[in-house]
Backbone as XML, in Angstrom:
<?xml version="1.0"?>
<chain id="A" units="angstrom">
  <residue number="1" name="MET">
    <atom name="N" x="-16.305" y="-30.665" z="0.173"/>
    <atom name="CA" x="-15.942" y="-29.433" z="-0.506"/>
    <atom name="C" x="-14.497" y="-29.300" z="-0.713"/>
  </residue>
  <residue number="2" name="ALA">
    <atom name="N" x="-14.064" y="-28.911" z="-1.915"/>
    <atom name="CA" x="-12.671" y="-28.749" z="-2.276"/>
    <atom name="C" x="-12.055" y="-27.628" z="-1.393"/>
  </residue>
  <residue number="3" name="SER">
    <atom name="N" x="-10.714" y="-27.768" z="-1.206"/>
    <atom name="CA" x="-9.988" y="-26.634" z="-0.519"/>
    <atom name="C" x="-9.030" y="-25.990" z="-1.516"/>
  </residue>
  <residue number="4" name="TYR">
    <atom name="N" x="-8.721" y="-24.778" z="-1.202"/>
    <atom name="CA" x="-7.852" y="-24.008" z="-2.317"/>
    <atom name="C" x="-6.836" y="-23.315" z="-1.475"/>
  </residue>
  <residue number="5" name="SER">
    <atom name="N" x="-5.801" y="-23.095" z="-2.260"/>
    <atom name="CA" x="-4.742" y="-22.208" z="-1.696"/>
    <atom name="C" x="-4.464" y="-21.069" z="-2.737"/>
  </residue>
  <residue number="6" name="VAL">
    <atom name="N" x="-3.864" y="-20.015" z="-2.335"/>
    <atom name="CA" x="-3.702" y="-18.875" z="-3.134"/>
    <atom name="C" x="-2.664" y="-19.256" z="-4.302"/>
  </residue>
  <residue number="7" name="ASN">
    <atom name="N" x="-2.909" y="-18.777" z="-5.505"/>
    <atom name="CA" x="-2.040" y="-19.013" z="-6.527"/>
    <atom name="C" x="-1.149" y="-17.691" z="-6.653"/>
  </residue>
  <residue number="8" name="PRO">
    <atom name="N" x="0.169" y="-17.800" z="-6.193"/>
    <atom name="CA" x="0.987" y="-16.670" z="-6.252"/>
    <atom name="C" x="1.147" y="-16.089" z="-7.746"/>
  </residue>
  <residue number="9" name="ALA">
    <atom name="N" x="1.279" y="-17.090" z="-8.711"/>
    <atom name="CA" x="1.444" y="-16.645" z="-10.103"/>
    <atom name="C" x="0.210" y="-15.838" z="-10.634"/>
  </residue>
  <residue number="10" name="GLY">
    <atom name="N" x="-0.987" y="-16.165" z="-10.068"/>
    <atom name="CA" x="-2.245" y="-15.457" z="-10.412"/>
    <atom name="C" x="-2.281" y="-14.061" z="-9.862"/>
  </residue>
  <residue number="11" name="VAL">
    <atom name="N" x="-1.929" y="-13.941" z="-8.545"/>
    <atom name="CA" x="-1.908" y="-12.756" z="-8.012"/>
    <atom name="C" x="-0.932" y="-11.770" z="-8.653"/>
  </residue>
  <residue number="12" name="GLU">
    <atom name="N" x="0.367" y="-12.312" z="-8.905"/>
    <atom name="CA" x="1.333" y="-11.563" z="-9.549"/>
    <atom name="C" x="0.874" y="-11.035" z="-10.971"/>
  </residue>
  <residue number="13" name="HIS">
    <atom name="N" x="0.272" y="-11.901" z="-11.721"/>
    <atom name="CA" x="-0.160" y="-11.565" z="-13.016"/>
    <atom name="C" x="-1.305" y="-10.491" z="-12.970"/>
  </residue>
  <residue number="14" name="ALA">
    <atom name="N" x="-2.245" y="-10.604" z="-12.033"/>
    <atom name="CA" x="-3.231" y="-9.682" z="-11.812"/>
    <atom name="C" x="-2.624" y="-8.237" z="-11.544"/>
  </residue>
  <residue number="15" name="GLU">
    <atom name="N" x="-1.659" y="-8.287" z="-10.531"/>
    <atom name="CA" x="-0.966" y="-7.033" z="-10.230"/>
    <atom name="C" x="-0.338" y="-6.331" z="-11.387"/>
  </residue>
  <residue number="16" name="GLU">
    <atom name="N" x="0.400" y="-7.222" z="-12.218"/>
    <atom name="CA" x="0.991" y="-6.644" z="-13.413"/>
    <atom name="C" x="-0.013" y="-6.002" z="-14.398"/>
  </residue>
  <residue number="17" name="LEU">
    <atom name="N" x="-1.145" y="-6.743" z="-14.574"/>
    <atom name="CA" x="-2.193" y="-6.211" z="-15.519"/>
    <atom name="C" x="-2.749" y="-4.919" z="-14.907"/>
  </residue>
  <residue number="18" name="ILE">
    <atom name="N" x="-3.035" y="-4.755" z="-13.655"/>
    <atom name="CA" x="-3.494" y="-3.614" z="-13.006"/>
    <atom name="C" x="-2.469" y="-2.484" z="-13.087"/>
  </residue>
  <residue number="19" name="ASP">
    <atom name="N" x="-1.301" y="-2.728" z="-12.824"/>
    <atom name="CA" x="-0.227" y="-1.735" z="-13.006"/>
    <atom name="C" x="0.024" y="-1.160" z="-14.341"/>
  </residue>
  <residue number="20" name="SER">
    <atom name="N" x="-0.258" y="-2.037" z="-15.342"/>
    <atom name="CA" x="-0.032" y="-1.587" z="-16.708"/>
    <atom name="C" x="-1.438" y="-1.232" z="-17.320"/>
  </residue>
  <residue number="21" name="ARG">
    <atom name="N" x="-2.434" y="-1.048" z="-16.499"/>
    <atom name="CA" x="-3.770" y="-0.507" z="-16.917"/>
    <atom name="C" x="-4.417" y="-1.386" z="-17.882"/>
  </residue>
  <residue number="22" name="GLN">
    <atom name="N" x="-4.292" y="-2.658" z="-17.768"/>
    <atom name="CA" x="-4.961" y="-3.636" z="-18.593"/>
    <atom name="C" x="-6.201" y="-4.241" z="-17.756"/>
  </residue>
  <residue number="23" name="TYR">
    <atom name="N" x="-7.174" y="-3.387" z="-17.606"/>
    <atom name="CA" x="-8.355" y="-3.894" z="-16.840"/>
    <atom name="C" x="-9.601" y="-3.267" z="-17.387"/>
  </residue>
  <residue number="24" name="VAL">
    <atom name="N" x="-10.760" y="-3.806" z="-16.909"/>
    <atom name="CA" x="-12.091" y="-3.391" z="-17.292"/>
    <atom name="C" x="-12.805" y="-3.034" z="-15.916"/>
  </residue>
  <residue number="25" name="LEU">
    <atom name="N" x="-13.170" y="-1.844" z="-15.791"/>
    <atom name="CA" x="-13.795" y="-1.341" z="-14.444"/>
    <atom name="C" x="-15.229" y="-1.819" z="-14.347"/>
  </residue>
  <residue number="26" name="ARG">
    <atom name="N" x="-15.920" y="-1.855" z="-15.457"/>
    <atom name="CA" x="-17.381" y="-2.178" z="-15.419"/>
    <atom name="C" x="-17.717" y="-3.212" z="-16.437"/>
  </residue>
  <residue number="27" name="SER">
    <atom name="N" x="-18.260" y="-4.340" z="-16.017"/>
    <atom name="CA" x="-18.544" y="-5.348" z="-17.027"/>
    <atom name="C" x="-19.627" y="-6.189" z="-16.378"/>
  </residue>
  <residue number="28" name="GLU">
    <atom name="N" x="-20.311" y="-6.950" z="-17.272"/>
    <atom name="CA" x="-21.221" y="-8.050" z="-16.785"/>
    <atom name="C" x="-20.339" y="-9.208" z="-16.746"/>
  </residue>
  <residue number="29" name="TRP">
    <atom name="N" x="-19.945" y="-9.619" z="-15.592"/>
    <atom name="CA" x="-19.042" y="-10.752" z="-15.413"/>
    <atom name="C" x="-19.635" y="-12.072" z="-15.935"/>
  </residue>
  <residue number="30" name="GLY">
    <atom name="N" x="-20.918" y="-12.170" z="-15.785"/>
    <atom name="CA" x="-21.579" y="-13.382" z="-16.317"/>
    <atom name="C" x="-21.378" y="-13.526" z="-17.804"/>
  </residue>
  <residue number="31" name="GLU">
    <atom name="N" x="-21.234" y="-12.404" z="-18.516"/>
    <atom name="CA" x="-21.060" y="-12.363" z="-19.942"/>
    <atom name="C" x="-19.491" y="-12.483" z="-20.257"/>
  </residue>
  <residue number="32" name="ALA">
    <atom name="N" x="-18.667" y="-11.778" z="-19.511"/>
    <atom name="CA" x="-17.231" y="-11.754" z="-19.817"/>
    <atom name="C" x="-16.478" y="-12.927" z="-19.317"/>
  </residue>
  <residue number="33" name="GLN">
    <atom name="N" x="-16.917" y="-13.598" z="-18.370"/>
    <atom name="CA" x="-16.253" y="-14.736" z="-17.740"/>
    <atom name="C" x="-16.006" y="-15.831" z="-18.842"/>
  </residue>
  <residue number="34" name="PRO">
    <atom name="N" x="-14.764" y="-16.289" z="-18.936"/>
    <atom name="CA" x="-14.490" y="-17.305" z="-19.927"/>
    <atom name="C" x="-15.174" y="-18.610" z="-19.789"/>
  </residue>
  <residue number="35" name="ARG">
    <atom name="N" x="-15.720" y="-19.058" z="-20.835"/>
    <atom name="CA" x="-16.499" y="-20.386" z="-20.796"/>
    <atom name="C" x="-15.509" y="-21.509" z="-21.169"/>
  </residue>
  <residue number="36" name="ALA">
    <atom name="N" x="-15.964" y="-22.714" z="-21.039"/>
    <atom name="CA" x="-15.035" y="-23.836" z="-21.300"/>
    <atom name="C" x="-14.398" y="-23.796" z="-22.687"/>
  </residue>
  <residue number="37" name="ALA">
    <atom name="N" x="-15.290" y="-23.299" z="-23.727"/>
    <atom name="CA" x="-14.677" y="-23.202" z="-25.055"/>
    <atom name="C" x="-13.564" y="-22.132" z="-25.150"/>
  </residue>
  <residue number="38" name="ASP">
    <atom name="N" x="-13.793" y="-21.065" z="-24.358"/>
    <atom name="CA" x="-12.735" y="-20.007" z="-24.374"/>
    <atom name="C" x="-11.430" y="-20.473" z="-23.713"/>
  </residue>
  <residue number="39" name="GLU">
    <atom name="N" x="-11.606" y="-21.307" z="-22.687"/>
    <atom name="CA" x="-10.411" y="-21.872" z="-21.987"/>
    <atom name="C" x="-9.759" y="-22.789" z="-22.909"/>
  </residue>
  <residue number="40" name="ASN">
    <atom name="N" x="-10.455" y="-23.606" z="-23.631"/>
    <atom name="CA" x="-9.831" y="-24.554" z="-24.584"/>
    <atom name="C" x="-9.082" y="-23.840" z="-25.648"/>
  </residue>
  <residue number="41" name="ASP">
    <atom name="N" x="-9.811" y="-22.754" z="-26.253"/>
    <atom name="CA" x="-9.087" y="-21.923" z="-27.277"/>
    <atom name="C" x="-7.785" y="-21.412" z="-26.744"/>
  </residue>
  <residue number="42" name="TYR">
    <atom name="N" x="-7.868" y="-20.826" z="-25.519"/>
    <atom name="CA" x="-6.661" y="-20.242" z="-24.891"/>
    <atom name="C" x="-5.502" y="-21.289" z="-24.831"/>
  </residue>
  <residue number="43" name="LEU">
    <atom name="N" x="-5.890" y="-22.425" z="-24.275"/>
    <atom name="CA" x="-4.858" y="-23.429" z="-24.063"/>
    <atom name="C" x="-4.294" y="-23.940" z="-25.340"/>
  </residue>
  <residue number="44" name="GLU">
    <atom name="N" x="-4.943" y="-23.811" z="-26.509"/>
    <atom name="CA" x="-4.441" y="-24.207" z="-27.814"/>
    <atom name="C" x="-3.256" y="-23.464" z="-28.189"/>
  </residue>
  <residue number="45" name="SER">
    <atom name="N" x="-3.123" y="-22.251" z="-27.732"/>
    <atom name="CA" x="-1.916" y="-21.420" z="-28.033"/>
    <atom name="C" x="-1.117" y="-20.831" z="-26.973"/>
  </residue>
  <residue number="46" name="HIS">
    <atom name="N" x="-1.387" y="-21.299" z="-25.719"/>
    <atom name="CA" x="-0.670" y="-20.820" z="-24.513"/>
    <atom name="C" x="-0.403" y="-22.013" z="-23.592"/>
  </residue>
  <residue number="47" name="SER">
    <atom name="N" x="0.537" y="-21.787" z="-22.789"/>
    <atom name="CA" x="0.994" y="-22.880" z="-21.902"/>
    <atom name="C" x="0.093" y="-22.980" z="-20.686"/>
  </residue>
  <residue number="48" name="TRP">
    <atom name="N" x="0.216" y="-24.005" z="-19.980"/>
    <atom name="CA" x="-0.596" y="-24.201" z="-18.693"/>
    <atom name="C" x="-0.122" y="-23.117" z="-17.685"/>
  </residue>
  <residue number="49" name="GLU">
    <atom name="N" x="1.182" y="-22.900" z="-17.671"/>
    <atom name="CA" x="1.570" y="-21.766" z="-16.854"/>
    <atom name="C" x="0.865" y="-20.489" z="-17.169"/>
  </residue>
  <residue number="50" name="GLU">
    <atom name="N" x="0.746" y="-20.100" z="-18.340"/>
    <atom name="CA" x="0.067" y="-18.916" z="-18.748"/>
    <atom name="C" x="-1.411" y="-18.983" z="-18.344"/>
  </residue>
  <residue number="51" name="TYR">
    <atom name="N" x="-2.018" y="-20.115" z="-18.511"/>
    <atom name="CA" x="-3.488" y="-20.401" z="-18.106"/>
    <atom name="C" x="-3.587" y="-20.200" z="-16.596"/>
  </residue>
  <residue number="52" name="SER">
    <atom name="N" x="-2.631" y="-20.701" z="-15.841"/>
    <atom name="CA" x="-2.703" y="-20.702" z="-14.360"/>
    <atom name="C" x="-2.648" y="-19.266" z="-13.924"/>
  </residue>
  <residue number="53" name="ALA">
    <atom name="N" x="-1.947" y="-18.421" z="-14.552"/>
    <atom name="CA" x="-1.864" y="-16.950" z="-14.175"/>
    <atom name="C" x="-3.178" y="-16.221" z="-14.146"/>
  </residue>
  <residue number="54" name="TRP">
    <atom name="N" x="-4.178" y="-16.703" z="-14.849"/>
    <atom name="CA" x="-5.459" y="-16.122" z="-14.865"/>
    <atom name="C" x="-6.305" y="-16.499" z="-13.656"/>
  </residue>
  <residue number="55" name="HIS">
    <atom name="N" x="-5.847" y="-17.252" z="-12.787"/>
    <atom name="CA" x="-6.638" y="-17.890" z="-11.639"/>
    <atom name="C" x="-6.030" y="-17.523" z="-10.212"/>
  </residue>
  <residue number="56" name="LEU">
    <atom name="N" x="-6.823" y="-17.044" z="-9.270"/>
    <atom name="CA" x="-6.337" y="-16.709" z="-7.978"/>
    <atom name="C" x="-6.195" y="-17.998" z="-7.033"/>
  </residue>
  <residue number="57" name="GLY">
    <atom name="N" x="-6.753" y="-19.109" z="-7.470"/>
    <atom name="CA" x="-6.816" y="-20.198" z="-6.553"/>
    <atom name="C" x="-6.138" y="-21.398" z="-7.170"/>
  </residue>
  <residue number="58" name="LEU">
    <atom name="N" x="-5.639" y="-22.340" z="-6.400"/>
    <atom name="CA" x="-5.252" y="-23.622" z="-6.866"/>
    <atom name="C" x="-5.978" y="-24.631" z="-5.936"/>
  </residue>
  <residue number="59" name="THR">
    <atom name="N" x="-6.567" y="-25.638" z="-6.688"/>
    <atom name="CA" x="-7.381" y="-26.616" z="-5.992"/>
    <atom name="C" x="-6.308" y="-27.569" z="-5.311"/>
  </residue>
  <residue number="60" name="ASP">
    <atom name="N" x="-6.412" y="-27.690" z="-3.976"/>
    <atom name="CA" x="-5.492" y="-28.568" z="-3.286"/>
    <atom name="C" x="-5.765" y="-30.095" z="-3.719"/>
  </residue>
  <residue number="61" name="GLY">
    <atom name="N" x="-4.730" y="-30.715" z="-4.012"/>
    <atom name="CA" x="-4.790" y="-32.133" z="-4.475"/>
    <atom name="C" x="-5.072" y="-32.402" z="-5.857"/>
  </residue>
  <residue number="62" name="ALA">
    <atom name="N" x="-5.507" y="-31.441" z="-6.695"/>
    <atom name="CA" x="-5.754" y="-31.612" z="-8.133"/>
    <atom name="C" x="-4.382" y="-31.656" z="-8.819"/>
  </residue>
  <residue number="63" name="THR">
    <atom name="N" x="-4.359" y="-32.360" z="-9.873"/>
    <atom name="CA" x="-3.222" y="-32.657" z="-10.690"/>
    <atom name="C" x="-2.853" y="-31.277" z="-11.454"/>
  </residue>
  <residue number="64" name="ASP">
    <atom name="N" x="-1.643" y="-30.937" z="-11.507"/>
    <atom name="CA" x="-1.131" y="-29.778" z="-12.293"/>
    <atom name="C" x="-1.422" y="-30.048" z="-13.778"/>
  </residue>
  <residue number="65" name="GLU">
    <atom name="N" x="-1.678" y="-28.949" z="-14.514"/>
    <atom name="CA" x="-1.920" y="-28.957" z="-15.991"/>
    <atom name="C" x="-3.246" y="-29.757" z="-16.237"/>
  </residue>
  <residue number="66" name="THR">
    <atom name="N" x="-4.261" y="-29.531" z="-15.334"/>
    <atom name="CA" x="-5.551" y="-29.884" z="-15.669"/>
    <atom name="C" x="-6.455" y="-28.655" z="-15.213"/>
  </residue>
  <residue number="67" name="LYS">
    <atom name="N" x="-7.521" y="-28.474" z="-15.862"/>
    <atom name="CA" x="-8.452" y="-27.346" z="-15.530"/>
    <atom name="C" x="-8.886" y="-27.396" z="-14.113"/>
  </residue>
  <residue number="68" name="ALA">
    <atom name="N" x="-9.069" y="-28.653" z="-13.516"/>
    <atom name="CA" x="-9.501" y="-28.752" z="-12.190"/>
    <atom name="C" x="-8.579" y="-28.186" z="-11.091"/>
  </residue>
  <residue number="69" name="ARG">
    <atom name="N" x="-7.351" y="-28.039" z="-11.610"/>
    <atom name="CA" x="-6.295" y="-27.475" z="-10.644"/>
    <atom name="C" x="-6.489" y="-25.957" z="-10.456"/>
  </residue>
  <residue number="70" name="TYR">
    <atom name="N" x="-7.017" y="-25.301" z="-11.486"/>
    <atom name="CA" x="-7.042" y="-23.810" z="-11.229"/>
    <atom name="C" x="-8.465" y="-23.282" z="-11.098"/>
  </residue>
  <residue number="71" name="ALA">
    <atom name="N" x="-8.648" y="-22.347" z="-10.109"/>
    <atom name="CA" x="-9.930" y="-21.888" z="-9.711"/>
    <atom name="C" x="-9.894" y="-20.364" z="-9.511"/>
  </residue>
  <residue number="72" name="PHE">
    <atom name="N" x="-11.004" y="-19.797" z="-9.493"/>
    <atom name="CA" x="-11.242" y="-18.319" z="-9.245"/>
    <atom name="C" x="-10.595" y="-17.475" z="-10.344"/>
  </residue>
  <residue number="73" name="VAL">
    <atom name="N" x="-11.147" y="-17.621" z="-11.582"/>
    <atom name="CA" x="-10.696" y="-16.923" z="-12.693"/>
    <atom name="C" x="-11.193" y="-15.494" z="-12.517"/>
  </residue>
  <residue number="74" name="TYR">
    <atom name="N" x="-10.269" y="-14.530" z="-12.982"/>
    <atom name="CA" x="-10.588" y="-13.126" z="-12.590"/>
    <atom name="C" x="-10.564" y="-12.250" z="-13.915"/>
  </residue>
  <residue number="75" name="GLY">
    <atom name="N" x="-10.209" y="-12.775" z="-15.040"/>
    <atom name="CA" x="-10.121" y="-12.028" z="-16.253"/>
    <atom name="C" x="-10.656" y="-12.783" z="-17.520"/>
  </residue>
  <residue number="76" name="ASP">
    <atom name="N" x="-10.477" y="-12.156" z="-18.627"/>
    <atom name="CA" x="-11.022" y="-12.662" z="-19.893"/>
    <atom name="C" x="-9.866" y="-13.138" z="-20.812"/>
  </residue>
  <residue number="77" name="PHE">
    <atom name="N" x="-8.689" y="-13.431" z="-20.159"/>
    <atom name="CA" x="-7.573" y="-13.867" z="-20.908"/>
    <atom name="C" x="-6.793" y="-12.683" z="-21.702"/>
  </residue>
  <residue number="78" name="ARG">
    <atom name="N" x="-7.338" y="-11.468" z="-21.485"/>
    <atom name="CA" x="-6.690" y="-10.269" z="-22.009"/>
    <atom name="C" x="-6.558" y="-9.225" z="-20.947"/>
  </residue>
  <residue number="79" name="ARG">
    <atom name="N" x="-7.564" y="-9.055" z="-20.116"/>
    <atom name="CA" x="-7.585" y="-8.025" z="-19.157"/>
    <atom name="C" x="-8.227" y="-8.589" z="-17.804"/>
  </residue>
  <residue number="80" name="VAL">
    <atom name="N" x="-7.857" y="-7.948" z="-16.680"/>
    <atom name="CA" x="-8.491" y="-8.207" z="-15.373"/>
    <atom name="C" x="-9.727" y="-7.459" z="-15.404"/>
  </residue>
  <residue number="81" name="HIS">
    <atom name="N" x="-10.818" y="-8.155" z="-14.883"/>
    <atom name="CA" x="-12.104" y="-7.419" z="-14.749"/>
    <atom name="C" x="-12.338" y="-7.130" z="-13.208"/>
  </residue>
  <residue number="82" name="ARG">
    <atom name="N" x="-12.690" y="-5.924" z="-12.941"/>
    <atom name="CA" x="-13.013" y="-5.618" z="-11.486"/>
    <atom name="C" x="-14.115" y="-6.488" z="-10.942"/>
  </residue>
  <residue number="83" name="MET">
    <atom name="N" x="-15.206" y="-6.819" z="-11.932"/>
    <atom name="CA" x="-16.239" y="-7.711" z="-11.383"/>
    <atom name="C" x="-15.840" y="-9.202" z="-11.315"/>
  </residue>
  <residue number="84" name="GLY">
    <atom name="N" x="-14.742" y="-9.413" z="-12.040"/>
    <atom name="CA" x="-14.208" y="-10.830" z="-11.882"/>
    <atom name="C" x="-13.594" y="-10.960" z="-10.581"/>
  </residue>
  <residue number="85" name="LEU">
    <atom name="N" x="-12.857" y="-9.945" z="-10.096"/>
    <atom name="CA" x="-12.270" y="-9.897" z="-8.771"/>
    <atom name="C" x="-13.242" y="-10.015" z="-7.716"/>
  </residue>
  <residue number="86" name="ILE">
    <atom name="N" x="-14.361" y="-9.164" z="-7.853"/>
    <atom name="CA" x="-15.486" y="-9.167" z="-6.930"/>
    <atom name="C" x="-16.142" y="-10.530" z="-6.855"/>
  </residue>
  <residue number="87" name="ALA">
    <atom name="N" x="-16.229" y="-11.176" z="-7.957"/>
    <atom name="CA" x="-16.924" y="-12.550" z="-8.033"/>
    <atom name="C" x="-15.965" y="-13.419" z="-7.254"/>
  </residue>
  <residue number="88" name="CYS">
    <atom name="N" x="-14.668" y="-13.365" z="-7.419"/>
    <atom name="CA" x="-13.695" y="-14.314" z="-6.665"/>
    <atom name="C" x="-13.770" y="-14.044" z="-5.239"/>
  </residue>
  <residue number="89" name="ARG">
    <atom name="N" x="-13.788" y="-12.857" z="-4.812"/>
    <atom name="CA" x="-13.880" y="-12.449" z="-3.420"/>
    <atom name="C" x="-15.234" y="-12.962" z="-2.779"/>
  </residue>
  <residue number="90" name="TYR">
    <atom name="N" x="-16.366" y="-12.764" z="-3.506"/>
    <atom name="CA" x="-17.628" y="-13.253" z="-3.041"/>
    <atom name="C" x="-17.647" y="-14.726" z="-2.855"/>
  </residue>
  <residue number="91" name="ARG">
    <atom name="N" x="-17.282" y="-15.352" z="-3.928"/>
    <atom name="CA" x="-17.275" y="-16.943" z="-3.940"/>
    <atom name="C" x="-16.392" y="-17.447" z="-2.898"/>
  </residue>
  <residue number="92" name="ALA">
    <atom name="N" x="-15.132" y="-16.895" z="-2.667"/>
    <atom name="CA" x="-14.277" y="-17.349" z="-1.692"/>
    <atom name="C" x="-14.721" y="-17.128" z="-0.284"/>
  </residue>
  <residue number="93" name="ALA">
    <atom name="N" x="-15.407" y="-15.893" z="-0.082"/>
    <atom name="CA" x="-15.984" y="-15.652" z="1.235"/>
    <atom name="C" x="-17.209" y="-16.671" z="1.552"/>
  </residue>
  <residue number="94" name="GLU">
    <atom name="N" x="-18.005" y="-16.879" z="0.509"/>
    <atom name="CA" x="-19.172" y="-17.658" z="0.689"/>
    <atom name="C" x="-18.714" y="-19.151" z="1.049"/>
  </residue>
  <residue number="95" name="TRP">
    <atom name="N" x="-17.628" y="-19.530" z="0.474"/>
    <atom name="CA" x="-17.182" y="-21.008" z="0.672"/>
    <atom name="C" x="-16.152" y="-21.000" z="1.794"/>
  </residue>
  <residue number="96" name="GLY">
    <atom name="N" x="-15.778" y="-19.933" z="2.427"/>
    <atom name="CA" x="-14.932" y="-20.021" z="3.548"/>
    <atom name="C" x="-13.405" y="-20.188" z="3.209"/>
  </residue>
  <residue number="97" name="HIS">
    <atom name="N" x="-13.021" y="-19.648" z="2.033"/>
    <atom name="CA" x="-11.592" y="-19.758" z="1.593"/>
    <atom name="C" x="-10.994" y="-18.347" z="1.869"/>
  </residue>
  <residue number="98" name="LYS">
    <atom name="N" x="-10.633" y="-18.206" z="3.169"/>
    <atom name="CA" x="-10.166" y="-16.857" z="3.554"/>
    <atom name="C" x="-8.985" y="-16.292" z="2.838"/>
  </residue>
  <residue number="99" name="GLU">
    <atom name="N" x="-7.957" y="-17.106" z="2.601"/>
    <atom name="CA" x="-6.775" y="-16.628" z="1.878"/>
    <atom name="C" x="-7.011" y="-16.141" z="0.424"/>
  </residue>
  <residue number="100" name="VAL">
    <atom name="N" x="-7.890" y="-16.789" z="-0.345"/>
    <atom name="CA" x="-8.246" y="-16.467" z="-1.648"/>
    <atom name="C" x="-9.143" y="-15.112" z="-1.508"/>
  </residue>
  <residue number="101" name="GLU">
    <atom name="N" x="-10.084" y="-15.091" z="-0.579"/>
    <atom name="CA" x="-10.896" y="-13.902" z="-0.385"/>
    <atom name="C" x="-10.010" y="-12.669" z="-0.093"/>
  </residue>
  <residue number="102" name="LEU">
    <atom name="N" x="-8.973" y="-12.844" z="0.730"/>
    <atom name="CA" x="-8.185" y="-11.635" z="1.013"/>
    <atom name="C" x="-7.318" y="-11.270" z="-0.107"/>
  </residue>
  <residue number="103" name="ALA">
    <atom name="N" x="-6.902" y="-12.266" z="-0.892"/>
    <atom name="CA" x="-6.080" y="-11.856" z="-2.116"/>
    <atom name="C" x="-6.827" y="-11.136" z="-3.038"/>
  </residue>
  <residue number="104" name="ALA">
    <atom name="N" x="-8.147" y="-11.585" z="-3.378"/>
    <atom name="CA" x="-9.067" y="-10.802" z="-4.188"/>
    <atom name="C" x="-9.338" y="-9.339" z="-3.712"/>
  </residue>
  <residue number="105" name="HIS">
    <atom name="N" x="-9.487" y="-9.302" z="-2.358"/>
    <atom name="CA" x="-9.820" y="-8.045" z="-1.697"/>
    <atom name="C" x="-8.634" y="-7.121" z="-2.009"/>
  </residue>
  <residue number="106" name="ASP">
    <atom name="N" x="-7.394" y="-7.539" z="-1.739"/>
    <atom name="CA" x="-6.200" y="-6.770" z="-1.850"/>
    <atom name="C" x="-6.158" y="-6.235" z="-3.434"/>
  </residue>
  <residue number="107" name="LEU">
    <atom name="N" x="-6.448" y="-7.154" z="-4.300"/>
    <atom name="CA" x="-6.335" y="-6.745" z="-5.744"/>
    <atom name="C" x="-7.386" y="-5.675" z="-6.161"/>
  </residue>
  <residue number="108" name="ILE">
    <atom name="N" x="-8.634" y="-5.799" z="-5.562"/>
    <atom name="CA" x="-9.608" y="-4.802" z="-5.778"/>
    <atom name="C" x="-9.199" y="-3.479" z="-5.253"/>
  </residue>
  <residue number="109" name="GLN">
    <atom name="N" x="-8.601" y="-3.465" z="-4.165"/>
    <atom name="CA" x="-8.063" y="-2.192" z="-3.527"/>
    <atom name="C" x="-6.975" y="-1.578" z="-4.390"/>
  </residue>
  <residue number="110" name="ARG">
    <atom name="N" x="-6.134" y="-2.423" z="-4.902"/>
    <atom name="CA" x="-5.054" y="-1.978" z="-5.800"/>
    <atom name="C" x="-5.585" y="-1.382" z="-7.123"/>
  </residue>
  <residue number="111" name="LEU">
    <atom name="N" x="-6.524" y="-2.055" z="-7.676"/>
    <atom name="CA" x="-7.230" y="-1.632" z="-8.885"/>
    <atom name="C" x="-7.864" y="-0.266" z="-8.548"/>
  </residue>
  <residue number="112" name="ASP">
    <atom name="N" x="-8.651" y="-0.156" z="-7.579"/>
    <atom name="CA" x="-9.371" y="0.977" z="-7.304"/>
    <atom name="C" x="-8.375" y="2.189" z="-7.094"/>
  </residue>
  <residue number="113" name="SER">
    <atom name="N" x="-7.295" y="1.944" z="-6.513"/>
    <atom name="CA" x="-6.332" y="3.041" z="-6.290"/>
    <atom name="C" x="-5.645" y="3.473" z="-7.555"/>
  </residue>
  <residue number="114" name="VAL">
    <atom name="N" x="-5.352" y="2.546" z="-8.431"/>
    <atom name="CA" x="-4.793" y="2.833" z="-9.799"/>
    <atom name="C" x="-5.798" y="3.466" z="-10.688"/>
  </residue>
  <residue number="115" name="ALA">
    <atom name="N" x="-6.963" y="3.162" z="-10.647"/>
    <atom name="CA" x="-8.072" y="3.643" z="-11.553"/>
    <atom name="C" x="-8.616" y="4.987" z="-11.235"/>
  </residue>
  <residue number="116" name="ARG">
    <atom name="N" x="-8.286" y="5.569" z="-10.024"/>
    <atom name="CA" x="-8.813" y="6.968" z="-9.746"/>
    <atom name="C" x="-8.462" y="7.967" z="-10.597"/>
  </residue>
</chain>
């Protein structure tokens, strides 16, 4: 099983989106989650650095500037989705990636406090 570390750029970007109220509180994450074609379209007009910022995890040992490097997507390339953060937390907890799980948890708490 792959191992992951927290992506500081992804956490920072999510915090900025939350603080600027660029979020979706209720969504069907299975519908909103970016597909491979969405990722390819995004990468046609954005840098790998910008792409990285939409992910809470970095795959240890994977080459930079490859899709395999970035894990735990939390938004739709426009806004953070609460259900995306919940999915990240759940998957990280399920697979035992505690640092990513806690980062997602903290972002959910931040979002919930801002959205009140």
